Wavefront OBJ file of the C-alpha trace (Angstrom):
o trace
v -6.736 -10.676 -17.860
v -6.795 -7.159 -16.385
v -9.625 -7.706 -13.876
v -8.136 -11.049 -12.812
v -4.757 -9.402 -12.276
v -6.359 -6.658 -10.186
v -8.191 -9.191 -8.011
v -5.031 -11.262 -7.603
v -2.971 -8.185 -6.673
v -5.616 -7.080 -4.160
v -5.640 -10.496 -2.523
v -1.851 -10.603 -2.335
v -1.775 -7.078 -0.862
v -4.250 -8.144 1.825
v -2.105 -11.186 2.597
v 0.998 -8.990 2.839
v -0.746 -6.717 5.350
v -1.667 -9.732 7.473
v 1.924 -11.007 7.328
v 3.251 -7.566 8.330
v 0.865 -7.451 11.290
v 1.867 -10.981 12.376
v 5.607 -10.353 11.998
v 5.222 -7.093 13.923
v 4.670 -9.079 17.095
v 8.211 -10.455 17.035
v 10.364 -8.512 14.545
v 11.470 -4.899 14.181
v 10.188 -2.659 11.403
v 13.467 -2.670 9.390
v 13.617 -6.472 9.651
v 10.076 -6.857 8.301
v 10.814 -4.519 5.385
v 14.026 -6.449 4.658
v 12.030 -9.709 4.587
v 9.629 -8.194 2.069
v 12.472 -6.986 -0.168
v 14.252 -10.354 -0.008
v 11.006 -12.148 -0.844
v 9.864 -9.840 -3.656
v 13.189 -9.281 -5.452
v 13.448 -12.784 -6.960
v 9.764 -12.662 -7.918
v 10.251 -9.315 -9.694
v 13.471 -10.519 -11.333
v 11.790 -13.239 -13.394
v 9.569 -11.000 -15.572
v 12.260 -8.296 -15.670
v 14.645 -10.692 -17.415
v 12.358 -10.783 -20.451
v 12.067 -7.012 -20.957
v 15.136 -5.535 -19.234
v 16.897 -2.538 -20.753
v 19.541 -0.591 -18.867
v 18.258 2.762 -17.565
v 19.890 6.035 -18.541
v 21.626 8.220 -15.940
v 18.465 10.333 -15.585
v 16.347 7.220 -15.169
v 18.786 5.874 -12.553
v 18.342 9.105 -10.598
v 14.569 8.805 -10.830
v 14.768 5.155 -9.749
v 16.945 6.151 -6.784
v 14.390 8.744 -5.638
v 11.559 6.246 -6.145
v 13.487 3.648 -4.142
v 14.078 6.037 -1.255
v 10.462 7.196 -1.202
v 9.170 3.627 -1.495
v 11.404 2.480 1.357
v 10.272 5.332 3.599
v 6.643 4.576 2.731
v 7.075 0.878 3.458
v 8.863 1.593 6.752
v 6.160 3.993 7.923
v 3.265 1.710 6.904
v 4.943 -1.261 8.581
v 5.546 0.713 11.777
v 1.948 1.953 11.772
v 0.644 -1.603 11.398
v 2.975 -2.817 14.168
v 1.740 -0.306 16.740
v -1.785 0.451 15.542
v -4.969 -1.348 14.700
v -5.296 -2.133 10.988
v -8.890 -0.854 11.020
v -7.541 2.571 11.969
v -4.360 2.525 9.859
v -5.826 1.382 6.547
v -8.257 4.275 5.985
v -5.194 6.529 6.031
v -3.549 4.240 3.463
v -6.556 4.670 1.186
v -5.697 8.371 0.901
v -3.251 7.230 -1.784
v -6.259 7.099 -4.124
v -6.653 10.848 -3.720
v -2.925 11.431 -4.192
v -2.827 9.235 -7.292
v -5.720 11.157 -8.857
v -4.193 14.545 -7.986
v -0.706 13.647 -9.228
v -2.125 11.999 -12.361
v -3.915 15.242 -13.166
v -0.904 17.410 -12.292
v 1.698 15.472 -14.282
v -0.329 13.816 -17.043
v -3.527 15.867 -17.327
v -5.577 12.739 -16.574
v -9.002 12.983 -15.027
v -10.507 9.879 -13.425
v -13.737 8.720 -15.057
v -17.070 8.471 -13.246
v -16.648 4.817 -12.260
v -13.266 5.594 -10.692
v -14.839 8.338 -8.570
v -17.724 6.057 -7.571
v -15.348 3.209 -6.668
v -13.090 5.561 -4.723
v -16.060 6.974 -2.826
v -17.241 3.463 -1.953
v -13.792 2.546 -0.632
v -13.534 5.781 1.351
v -17.009 5.477 2.891
v -16.596 1.812 3.827
v -13.119 2.380 5.296
v -14.371 5.347 7.306
v -17.355 3.341 8.544
v -15.114 0.458 9.624
v -12.713 2.804 11.418
v -15.540 4.542 13.281
v -17.188 1.240 14.147
v -13.886 -0.175 15.398
v -13.306 2.903 17.536
v -16.805 2.619 19.024
v -16.426 -1.129 19.595
v -12.999 -0.675 21.215
v -14.380 2.112 23.423
v -17.245 -0.105 24.623
v -14.878 -2.990 25.270
v -12.573 -0.807 27.400
v -15.482 0.501 29.493
v -16.670 -3.049 30.338
l 1 2 3 4 5 6 7 8 9 10 11 12 13 14 15 16 17 18 19 20 21 22 23 24 25 26 27 28 29 30 31 32 33 34 35 36 37 38 39 40 41 42 43 44 45 46 47 48 49 50 51 52 53 54 55 56 57 58 59 60 61 62 63 64 65 66 67 68 69 70 71 72 73 74 75 76 77 78 79 80 81 82 83 84 85 86 87 88 89 90 91 92 93 94 95 96 97 98 99 100 101 102 103 104 105 106 107 108 109 110 111 112 113 114 115 116 117 118 119 120 121 122 123 124 125 126 127 128 129 130 131 132 133 134 135 136 137 138 139 140 141 142 143 144
């Protein structure tokens, strides 16, 4: 079920990015983020009901910081997608792979295995290629 879940999550993430780009033509960044929260909260509530335990005060503080950071991240990604081309914005988003590996090592002593490095390199190279190709294509289109 793990690989299927990963594929499903990737597809949904791609759909969300398309929706953000489409909504960006008519709605403000805070409005788009509010839509996403209002849509996702009921979906997240259903599985939470089966495993919910009340967080401690420390955990509430951590959740508050995570919520603030997540909101800022969502606002900035949404704004970037509203004003920029997704082919240029998304390679920057893929830098989270590097951050996840670095923070995983720093806080948990985890080192990614060989396949993780190979997969990350493939994503980085293909995203960079697409960004460069898009920039070249856009440059040629403007000069015509």
